N, CA, C and O atoms as CSV, one atom per row, in Angstrom:
chain,resi,resn,atom,element,x,y,z
A,1,MET,N,N,91.231,100.818,84.193
A,1,MET,CA,C,92.764,101.339,83.994
A,1,MET,C,C,93.125,102.987,83.055
A,1,MET,O,O,92.833,103.039,81.860
A,2,ALA,N,N,93.609,103.924,83.593
A,2,ALA,CA,C,93.077,105.266,83.174
A,2,ALA,C,C,94.248,105.435,81.884
A,2,ALA,O,O,95.403,105.071,82.104
A,3,MET,N,N,94.008,105.795,81.033
A,3,MET,CA,C,94.851,106.250,79.963
A,3,MET,C,C,96.044,107.521,80.364
A,3,MET,O,O,95.767,108.351,81.230
A,4,ASP,N,N,97.218,107.548,79.715
A,4,ASP,CA,C,97.941,108.845,79.712
A,4,ASP,C,C,97.952,109.834,78.584
A,4,ASP,O,O,97.426,109.653,77.486
A,5,ALA,N,N,98.395,110.553,78.847
A,5,ALA,CA,C,98.267,111.807,77.848
A,5,ALA,C,C,98.900,111.514,76.662
A,5,ALA,O,O,98.412,111.893,75.597
A,6,SER,N,N,99.921,110.889,76.711
A,6,SER,CA,C,100.862,110.571,75.196
A,6,SER,C,C,100.181,109.492,74.415
A,6,SER,O,O,100.548,109.407,73.243
A,7,GLU,N,N,99.139,108.532,74.872
A,7,GLU,CA,C,98.402,107.699,74.649
A,7,GLU,C,C,97.216,108.199,74.023
A,7,GLU,O,O,97.112,107.582,72.962
A,8,ILE,N,N,96.504,108.808,74.117
A,8,ILE,CA,C,95.713,109.920,74.130
A,8,ILE,C,C,95.823,110.778,72.451
A,8,ILE,O,O,95.025,110.833,71.515
A,9,GLU,N,N,97.116,111.320,72.646
A,9,GLU,CA,C,97.838,112.159,71.604
A,9,GLU,C,C,98.158,111.055,69.961
A,9,GLU,O,O,97.930,111.340,68.785
A,10,ARG,N,N,98.723,109.851,70.548
A,10,ARG,CA,C,98.889,108.783,69.617
A,10,ARG,C,C,97.852,108.279,69.037
A,10,ARG,O,O,98.021,108.022,67.845
A,11,LEU,N,N,96.653,108.007,69.551
A,11,LEU,CA,C,95.569,107.308,68.939
A,11,LEU,C,C,94.753,108.677,68.273
A,11,LEU,O,O,93.784,108.399,67.566
A,12,ILE,N,N,95.089,110.153,68.456
A,12,ILE,CA,C,94.144,111.104,67.614
A,12,ILE,C,C,95.017,111.328,66.200
A,12,ILE,O,O,94.569,111.399,65.055
A,13,ARG,N,N,96.513,111.421,66.684
A,13,ARG,CA,C,97.655,111.303,65.636
A,13,ARG,C,C,97.255,110.467,64.180
A,13,ARG,O,O,97.313,110.747,62.983
A,14,GLU,N,N,96.753,109.107,65.105
A,14,GLU,CA,C,96.885,108.179,63.707
A,14,GLU,C,C,95.678,108.160,63.268
A,14,GLU,O,O,95.486,107.983,62.065
A,15,GLY,N,N,94.509,108.357,64.244
A,15,GLY,CA,C,93.000,108.379,63.157
A,15,GLY,C,C,93.084,109.950,62.604
A,15,GLY,O,O,92.517,110.388,61.603
A,16,ILE,N,N,93.744,110.508,63.311
A,16,ILE,CA,C,93.301,112.118,61.935
A,16,ILE,C,C,94.941,112.469,61.826
A,16,ILE,O,O,95.538,113.212,62.604
A,17,PRO,N,N,95.545,111.748,60.657
A,17,PRO,CA,C,96.514,112.093,59.813
A,17,PRO,C,C,96.958,113.491,59.723
A,17,PRO,O,O,96.240,114.242,59.062
A,18,GLY,N,N,97.934,113.933,60.229
A,18,GLY,CA,C,98.341,115.635,60.030
A,18,GLY,C,C,97.533,116.441,61.341
A,18,GLY,O,O,97.477,117.669,61.416
A,19,ALA,N,N,96.971,115.575,62.271
A,19,ALA,CA,C,96.004,116.908,63.224
A,19,ALA,C,C,97.693,117.323,63.669
A,19,ALA,O,O,98.850,116.974,63.433
A,20,GLU,N,N,96.968,118.236,64.409
A,20,GLU,CA,C,98.146,119.279,65.867
A,20,GLU,C,C,96.923,118.672,66.973
A,20,GLU,O,O,95.696,118.774,66.966
A,21,VAL,N,N,97.907,117.988,67.921
A,21,VAL,CA,C,97.125,117.515,68.899
A,21,VAL,C,C,98.024,118.283,70.218
A,21,VAL,O,O,99.115,118.849,70.152
A,22,ARG,N,N,97.407,118.135,71.038
A,22,ARG,CA,C,97.760,118.818,72.732
A,22,ARG,C,C,97.270,118.738,73.575
A,22,ARG,O,O,96.263,119.443,73.642
A,23,ILE,N,N,97.647,117.729,74.977
A,23,ILE,CA,C,96.663,117.168,75.907
A,23,ILE,C,C,97.168,117.694,76.705
A,23,ILE,O,O,98.393,117.748,76.821
A,24,GLU,N,N,96.230,118.293,77.568
A,24,GLU,CA,C,96.599,118.817,79.285
A,24,GLU,C,C,95.932,117.858,80.295
A,24,GLU,O,O,94.747,117.528,80.348
A,25,ASP,N,N,96.846,117.528,80.994
A,25,ASP,CA,C,95.964,116.475,82.291
A,25,ASP,C,C,94.903,117.647,83.163
A,25,ASP,O,O,95.383,118.771,83.308
A,26,LEU,N,N,94.406,117.555,83.364
A,26,LEU,CA,C,93.574,119.006,83.973
A,26,LEU,C,C,93.341,118.788,85.543
A,26,LEU,O,O,93.336,119.737,86.327
A,27,ARG,N,N,93.194,117.778,85.840
A,27,ARG,CA,C,93.762,117.692,87.752
A,27,ARG,C,C,94.618,117.037,88.328
A,27,ARG,O,O,94.629,116.861,89.547
A,28,GLY,N,N,95.901,116.347,87.099
A,28,GLY,CA,C,96.705,115.270,87.688
A,28,GLY,C,C,96.587,113.960,88.007
A,28,GLY,O,O,97.434,113.082,88.170
A,29,ASP,N,N,95.267,113.964,88.078
A,29,ASP,CA,C,94.752,112.637,88.293
A,29,ASP,C,C,94.942,111.371,87.219
A,29,ASP,O,O,94.776,110.209,87.589
A,30,GLY,N,N,95.208,111.624,86.223
A,30,GLY,CA,C,95.236,110.732,84.986
A,30,GLY,C,C,93.943,110.359,84.548
A,30,GLY,O,O,93.795,109.361,83.842
A,31,ASP,N,N,92.605,111.357,85.046
A,31,ASP,CA,C,91.079,110.748,84.412
A,31,ASP,C,C,90.389,111.882,83.917
A,31,ASP,O,O,89.295,111.824,83.356
A,32,HIS,N,N,91.080,112.979,84.143
A,32,HIS,CA,C,90.201,114.447,83.162
A,32,HIS,C,C,91.350,115.319,82.176
A,32,HIS,O,O,92.160,116.185,82.507
A,33,TYR,N,N,91.100,114.794,81.029
A,33,TYR,CA,C,92.067,115.785,79.970
A,33,TYR,C,C,91.242,116.770,79.317
A,33,TYR,O,O,90.045,116.738,79.032
A,34,ALA,N,N,92.064,117.593,79.151
A,34,ALA,CA,C,91.603,118.655,77.704
A,34,ALA,C,C,92.329,118.440,76.843
A,34,ALA,O,O,93.527,118.289,77.082
A,35,ALA,N,N,91.693,118.337,75.234
A,35,ALA,CA,C,92.496,117.864,73.997
A,35,ALA,C,C,92.259,118.884,73.093
A,35,ALA,O,O,91.080,119.089,72.801
A,36,TYR,N,N,92.891,119.389,72.719
A,36,TYR,CA,C,92.920,120.573,71.505
A,36,TYR,C,C,93.720,119.795,70.183
A,36,TYR,O,O,94.712,119.068,70.120
A,37,VAL,N,N,92.791,120.320,69.206
A,37,VAL,CA,C,93.285,119.337,68.186
A,37,VAL,C,C,92.679,120.393,66.909
A,37,VAL,O,O,91.563,120.911,66.851
A,38,THR,N,N,93.998,120.525,65.780
A,38,THR,CA,C,93.819,121.125,64.630
A,38,THR,C,C,94.176,120.278,63.687
A,38,THR,O,O,95.133,119.522,63.855
A,39,ALA,N,N,93.309,120.292,62.342
A,39,ALA,CA,C,93.610,118.929,61.503
A,39,ALA,C,C,92.447,119.804,60.491
A,39,ALA,O,O,91.331,120.279,60.702
A,40,ALA,N,N,93.503,119.717,59.113
A,40,ALA,CA,C,92.749,120.173,58.158
A,40,ALA,C,C,91.806,119.533,57.516
A,40,ALA,O,O,91.087,119.975,56.620
A,41,ALA,N,N,91.815,118.257,58.084
A,41,ALA,CA,C,90.581,116.822,57.781
A,41,ALA,C,C,89.041,117.654,58.773
A,41,ALA,O,O,87.951,117.120,58.570
A,42,PHE,N,N,89.065,118.381,59.355
A,42,PHE,CA,C,88.258,119.488,59.988
A,42,PHE,C,C,86.964,120.209,58.895
A,42,PHE,O,O,85.734,120.207,58.934
A,43,LYS,N,N,88.043,120.817,57.909
A,43,LYS,CA,C,87.733,121.721,57.442
A,43,LYS,C,C,86.091,121.363,56.553
A,43,LYS,O,O,85.844,120.234,56.130
A,44,GLY,N,N,85.114,122.544,56.400
A,44,GLY,CA,C,84.062,122.015,56.398
A,44,GLY,C,C,83.092,121.051,57.037
A,44,GLY,O,O,82.115,120.536,56.494
A,45,LYS,N,N,83.401,120.933,57.945
A,45,LYS,CA,C,82.587,119.786,58.945
A,45,LYS,C,C,82.184,120.689,60.138
A,45,LYS,O,O,82.677,121.812,60.248
A,46,SER,N,N,81.397,120.263,60.924
A,46,SER,CA,C,80.139,121.065,62.120
A,46,SER,C,C,81.631,120.483,63.076
A,46,SER,O,O,82.569,119.694,62.957
A,47,ARG,N,N,81.091,121.451,64.015
A,47,ARG,CA,C,81.977,121.115,65.572
A,47,ARG,C,C,81.642,119.726,65.754
A,47,ARG,O,O,82.577,119.005,66.104
A,48,VAL,N,N,80.384,119.132,65.576
A,48,VAL,CA,C,79.659,117.968,66.040
A,48,VAL,C,C,80.829,117.006,65.356
A,48,VAL,O,O,81.724,116.377,65.922
A,49,ALA,N,N,80.552,117.096,64.112
A,49,ALA,CA,C,81.264,116.126,63.338
A,49,ALA,C,C,82.764,116.231,63.743
A,49,ALA,O,O,83.193,115.091,63.924
A,50,GLN,N,N,83.685,117.145,63.945
A,50,GLN,CA,C,84.898,117.026,64.302
A,50,GLN,C,C,85.079,116.767,65.499
A,50,GLN,O,O,86.248,116.506,65.783
A,51,HIS,N,N,84.149,116.734,66.544
A,51,HIS,CA,C,84.634,115.753,67.838
A,51,HIS,C,C,84.134,114.481,67.307
A,51,HIS,O,O,84.965,113.614,67.581
A,52,GLN,N,N,82.827,113.841,66.466
A,52,GLN,CA,C,82.867,112.522,66.158
A,52,GLN,C,C,84.072,112.008,65.877
A,52,GLN,O,O,84.329,110.930,66.413
A,53,MET,N,N,85.221,112.695,64.883
A,53,MET,CA,C,86.014,112.449,64.317
A,53,MET,C,C,87.291,111.815,65.334
A,53,MET,O,O,88.017,110.837,65.154
A,54,VAL,N,N,87.234,112.765,66.417
A,54,VAL,CA,C,88.006,112.526,67.391
A,54,VAL,C,C,87.863,111.213,68.292
A,54,VAL,O,O,88.800,110.460,68.557
A,55,TYR,N,N,86.058,111.001,68.877
A,55,TYR,CA,C,86.157,110.096,69.373
A,55,TYR,C,C,86.364,108.258,68.375
A,55,TYR,O,O,86.705,107.105,68.642
A,56,ALA,N,N,85.895,109.059,67.200
A,56,ALA,CA,C,86.598,107.621,66.676
A,56,ALA,C,C,87.888,107.396,66.580
A,56,ALA,O,O,88.250,106.319,66.105
A,57,ALA,N,N,88.737,108.243,66.957
A,57,ALA,CA,C,90.044,107.782,66.659
A,57,ALA,C,C,90.653,107.506,67.754
A,57,ALA,O,O,91.846,107.217,67.654
A,58,LEU,N,N,89.843,107.514,69.495
A,58,LEU,CA,C,89.967,107.000,70.013
A,58,LEU,C,C,89.308,105.532,70.274
A,58,LEU,O,O,89.749,104.761,71.126
A,59,GLY,N,N,88.319,105.274,69.525
A,59,GLY,CA,C,88.276,103.792,69.605
A,59,GLY,C,C,87.574,103.188,70.577
A,59,GLY,O,O,87.829,102.113,71.120
A,60,GLY,N,N,86.610,103.978,70.791
A,60,GLY,CA,C,85.751,103.080,71.864
A,60,GLY,C,C,86.091,103.534,73.765
A,60,GLY,O,O,85.587,103.250,74.851
A,61,ARG,N,N,87.096,104.271,73.315
A,61,ARG,CA,C,87.939,104.526,74.636
A,61,ARG,C,C,87.004,105.578,75.937
A,61,ARG,O,O,87.080,105.542,77.165
A,62,MET,N,N,86.472,106.127,75.356
A,62,MET,CA,C,85.535,107.435,75.608
A,62,MET,C,C,84.638,106.731,76.963
A,62,MET,O,O,83.815,105.932,76.516
A,63,GLY,N,N,84.594,106.819,78.394
A,63,GLY,CA,C,83.862,106.385,79.087
A,63,GLY,C,C,84.325,104.990,79.491
A,63,GLY,O,O,83.633,104.265,80.206
A,64,ASN,N,N,85.374,104.677,79.067
A,64,ASN,CA,C,86.072,103.506,79.648
A,64,ASN,C,C,87.676,104.008,80.117
A,64,ASN,O,O,87.900,104.797,81.035
A,65,GLU,N,N,88.291,103.619,79.606
A,65,GLU,CA,C,89.866,104.149,80.165
A,65,GLU,C,C,89.712,105.487,80.367
A,65,GLU,O,O,89.968,106.031,81.442
A,66,LEU,N,N,89.211,106.189,79.162
A,66,LEU,CA,C,89.123,107.307,79.448
A,66,LEU,C,C,87.591,108.488,80.220
A,66,LEU,O,O,86.494,108.675,79.695
A,67,HIS,N,N,87.986,108.925,81.234
A,67,HIS,CA,C,86.818,108.951,81.554
A,67,HIS,C,C,86.221,110.348,81.461
A,67,HIS,O,O,85.056,110.397,81.853
A,68,ALA,N,N,86.903,111.854,80.903
A,68,ALA,CA,C,86.376,112.771,81.108
A,68,ALA,C,C,87.614,113.576,80.199
A,68,ALA,O,O,88.787,113.625,80.568
A,69,LEU,N,N,87.156,114.105,79.108
A,69,LEU,CA,C,87.901,114.759,78.064
A,69,LEU,C,C,86.970,116.009,77.137
A,69,LEU,O,O,86.062,115.911,76.313
A,70,ALA,N,N,87.841,117.406,77.848
A,70,ALA,CA,C,87.098,118.339,77.348
A,70,ALA,C,C,88.039,118.716,76.143
A,70,ALA,O,O,89.172,119.194,76.203
A,71,LEU,N,N,87.084,118.293,74.726
A,71,LEU,CA,C,87.798,118.796,73.648
A,71,LEU,C,C,87.342,120.292,72.889
A,71,LEU,O,O,86.289,120.913,72.751
A,72,THR,N,N,88.627,120.458,72.528
A,72,THR,CA,C,88.411,121.839,71.331
A,72,THR,C,C,89.019,121.450,70.271
A,72,THR,O,O,90.167,121.026,70.145
A,73,THR,N,N,87.691,121.710,69.030
A,73,THR,CA,C,88.670,121.049,67.681
A,73,THR,C,C,88.378,122.744,66.966
A,73,THR,O,O,87.583,123.630,67.280
A,74,ALA,N,N,89.451,122.647,65.879
A,74,ALA,CA,C,89.426,123.298,64.675
A,74,ALA,C,C,90.231,122.893,63.490
A,74,ALA,O,O,91.142,122.066,63.529
A,75,ALA,N,N,89.745,123.673,62.208
A,75,ALA,CA,C,90.198,123.252,60.870
A,75,ALA,C,C,91.398,124.173,60.898
A,75,ALA,O,O,91.244,125.327,61.298
A,76,THR,N,N,92.475,123.780,60.538
A,76,THR,CA,C,93.772,124.166,59.880
A,76,THR,C,C,93.267,125.283,58.925
A,76,THR,O,O,92.285,125.115,58.202
A,77,GLN,N,N,94.011,126.467,58.961
A,77,GLN,CA,C,93.717,127.555,58.127
A,77,GLN,C,C,94.979,127.643,56.917
A,77,GLN,O,O,96.204,127.606,57.042
A,78,ASP,N,N,94.482,127.717,56.231
A,78,ASP,CA,C,95.180,127.719,54.986
A,78,ASP,C,C,96.243,129.171,54.735
A,78,ASP,O,O,96.897,129.286,53.698
């Protein structure tokens, strides 16, 4: 069962409070998404660590309900 964009956005916002999240359905098939996540929690963390935080927020759904996610992350600028 595929996830929809609103569910992905909700999980990321719950897992990373205060994050700005934008989800884009890349193919209109509900399987291939792009996520753009900006959060203060990313400050001082490597890109890999930022991505790991997003994957943790998704609670193991990557590769299961969520097949493909192109992830772009950035720390919030002061």
